[in-house]
C-alpha positions as CSV (number, residue, x, y, z in Angstrom):
1,M,106.4,86.7,-90.1
2,F,108.1,87.5,-86.5
3,K,105.9,90.6,-86.3
4,R,102.6,88.6,-87.2
5,L,103.5,85.9,-84.6
6,T,104.4,88.9,-82.0
7,K,100.6,90.5,-82.6
8,A,99.0,87.2,-82.5
9,T,100.9,86.4,-79.4
10,L,99.6,90.0,-77.8
11,V,96.2,89.2,-78.8
12,A,95.9,86.0,-77.2
13,A,97.2,87.2,-74.2
14,L,94.9,90.4,-74.3
15,I,91.9,87.7,-74.4
16,T,92.9,85.2,-72.0
17,L,94.2,87.7,-69.2
18,P,90.3,89.0,-68.6
19,L,88.6,85.3,-68.6
20,T,91.8,84.1,-65.9
21,A,90.9,87.5,-63.8
22,C,87.3,87.1,-63.5
23,E,85.5,85.1,-60.6
24,V,82.3,83.0,-61.2
25,T,79.8,82.2,-58.4
26,K,77.1,79.6,-59.5
27,T,74.0,81.7,-58.6
28,E,71.4,78.7,-59.2
29,E,71.1,74.7,-59.4
30,G,71.4,73.6,-63.2
31,E,69.5,70.1,-64.1
32,M,69.3,67.7,-67.0
33,P,66.4,67.8,-69.3
34,D,64.0,64.9,-69.2
35,V,64.8,63.4,-72.6
36,E,63.1,60.1,-74.0
37,V,65.4,58.2,-76.5
38,K,64.2,55.1,-78.7
39,V,66.7,52.9,-80.3
40,E,66.6,50.0,-82.3
41,G,69.5,47.5,-82.7
42,G,72.1,48.2,-85.3
43,E,74.5,46.4,-86.9
44,L,78.4,46.5,-87.1
45,P,79.9,46.9,-90.6
46,E,81.7,43.5,-92.1
47,Y,85.3,43.9,-93.1
48,D,87.1,41.3,-95.3
49,V,91.0,42.0,-94.3
50,D,93.6,39.9,-96.1
51,G,96.9,40.7,-94.1
52,P,100.4,39.9,-95.9
53,D,102.0,36.4,-95.8
54,V,105.1,36.7,-93.3
55,D,107.8,34.0,-93.2
56,V,109.0,33.9,-89.6
57,S,111.7,31.7,-89.2
58,T,115.0,31.8,-87.2
59,K,118.8,30.7,-87.9
60,K,121.7,30.2,-85.8
61,V,124.7,33.0,-86.1
62,E,127.6,32.8,-84.2
63,V,128.9,36.6,-82.8
64,T,132.4,37.1,-81.7
65,V,132.1,38.7,-78.6
66,P,135.3,40.7,-77.6
67,D,137.2,40.3,-74.3
68,I,137.4,42.9,-71.7
69,D,139.3,42.9,-69.0
70,V,138.3,45.2,-66.1
71,K,140.6,45.9,-63.2
72,T,139.1,47.2,-59.7
73,P,141.4,48.8,-57.1
74,N,141.0,45.7,-55.0
75,D,142.7,43.4,-57.6
76,P,146.7,43.2,-56.6
77,D,147.6,43.8,-60.3
78,Y,145.7,47.3,-60.5
79,E,147.7,50.0,-61.7
80,D,145.9,53.2,-61.8
81,E,146.4,55.1,-65.2
82,D,145.6,58.3,-64.1
83,P,147.4,59.3,-60.7
84,E,145.3,62.6,-60.7
85,T,142.0,60.7,-60.2
86,P,141.0,59.9,-56.7
87,P,140.1,56.4,-55.7
88,P,136.8,55.3,-55.9
89,S,134.7,55.8,-52.3
90,G,134.8,52.6,-50.1
91,S,138.2,51.4,-51.5
92,G,139.4,51.9,-48.1
93,S,142.2,54.5,-49.5
């Protein structure tokens, strides 16, 4: 399969390369053809669509949210857990 894919890629490259290497110059102005079109009004098809019955309701639910304490270097009881980590910039240290 790999050989087939490689051959297909090579063939595509060989076909594409000459097309991208050519120079095209317009030598004559083009013109739209004179066309007369006569149409009569049409009709859109009609559809009878029965959607599903959907019951949309709400209910009150209590969710327990964990309490998280965040200490910053500006807090008086801040303790750096990793002394190797430099303090954040702008902390005055």
